[in-house]
C-alpha positions as CSV (number, residue, x, y, z in Angstrom):
1,M,-132.5,-142.8,-189.2
2,A,-136.0,-144.4,-189.5
3,K,-138.7,-142.8,-191.6
4,V,-141.6,-141.4,-189.6
5,K,-145.0,-142.8,-190.7
6,K,-147.7,-140.1,-191.1
7,K,-151.2,-141.0,-190.2
8,L,-153.9,-140.6,-192.9
9,T,-156.6,-138.0,-192.5
10,T,-160.2,-139.1,-192.2
11,A,-160.9,-138.2,-195.8
12,Q,-157.8,-140.1,-197.1
13,M,-158.9,-143.2,-195.1
14,R,-162.4,-143.0,-196.7
15,V,-161.0,-142.8,-200.2
16,R,-158.6,-145.7,-199.5
17,K,-161.4,-147.9,-198.1
18,K,-163.7,-147.1,-201.1
19,T,-160.9,-147.9,-203.5
20,K,-160.1,-151.2,-201.8
21,E,-163.8,-152.2,-202.0
22,E,-164.1,-151.3,-205.6
23,N,-160.9,-153.3,-206.5
24,H,-161.8,-156.4,-204.5
25,R,-162.1,-159.5,-206.8
26,P,-163.0,-163.0,-205.7
27,P,-160.0,-165.4,-205.4
28,M,-159.3,-167.3,-208.6
29,I,-157.2,-170.4,-209.3
30,E,-156.0,-170.7,-212.9
31,G,-158.9,-168.5,-214.1
32,I,-161.6,-170.5,-212.2
33,D,-163.4,-169.3,-209.2
34,A,-161.8,-170.9,-206.0
35,E,-165.0,-172.6,-204.9
36,E,-165.6,-174.1,-208.3
37,D,-162.0,-175.4,-208.3
38,I,-162.6,-177.0,-204.9
39,Q,-165.8,-178.7,-206.1
40,Q,-164.0,-180.1,-209.1
41,H,-160.7,-181.3,-207.5
42,A,-161.1,-181.9,-203.8
43,D,-161.6,-185.4,-202.4
44,P,-164.3,-186.2,-199.9
45,I,-161.9,-186.5,-196.9
46,W,-160.5,-183.0,-197.5
47,L,-164.0,-181.5,-198.0
48,H,-165.1,-183.1,-194.7
49,Q,-161.9,-181.9,-192.8
50,H,-162.5,-178.3,-194.0
51,G,-166.2,-178.2,-193.4
52,F,-167.4,-178.2,-197.1
53,W,-170.1,-180.9,-196.4
54,E,-172.5,-179.4,-199.0
55,Y,-170.0,-180.3,-201.7
56,I,-169.7,-184.0,-200.7
57,R,-171.5,-186.2,-203.2
58,D,-172.8,-189.7,-202.5
59,E,-171.2,-192.5,-204.5
60,G,-174.3,-192.8,-206.7
61,E,-174.3,-189.1,-207.5
62,K,-170.6,-189.2,-208.2
63,H,-171.0,-192.2,-210.6
64,E,-173.8,-190.4,-212.5
65,A,-171.8,-187.2,-212.8
66,D,-168.7,-189.1,-214.0
67,T,-170.7,-190.8,-216.7
68,E,-172.3,-187.5,-217.8
69,D,-168.8,-186.0,-218.1
70,R,-167.7,-188.9,-220.2
71,D,-170.7,-188.5,-222.5
72,K,-170.0,-184.8,-223.0
73,R,-166.5,-185.6,-224.4
């Protein structure tokens, strides 16, 4: 026989909603914020297809950023 689901009371729903909001964390990929990971690893075609146009860099900007990364190493 199937178990009958009981509806939550209004007070229980408020507590559940408050707890969910408090425990909400931003999505992480290997300990890095998801948006930062996208900026670091996505290619321009993927960014364009998914509407992340603000993250697309020009070739000149990309070249400058790559040389800065090499200088830091």
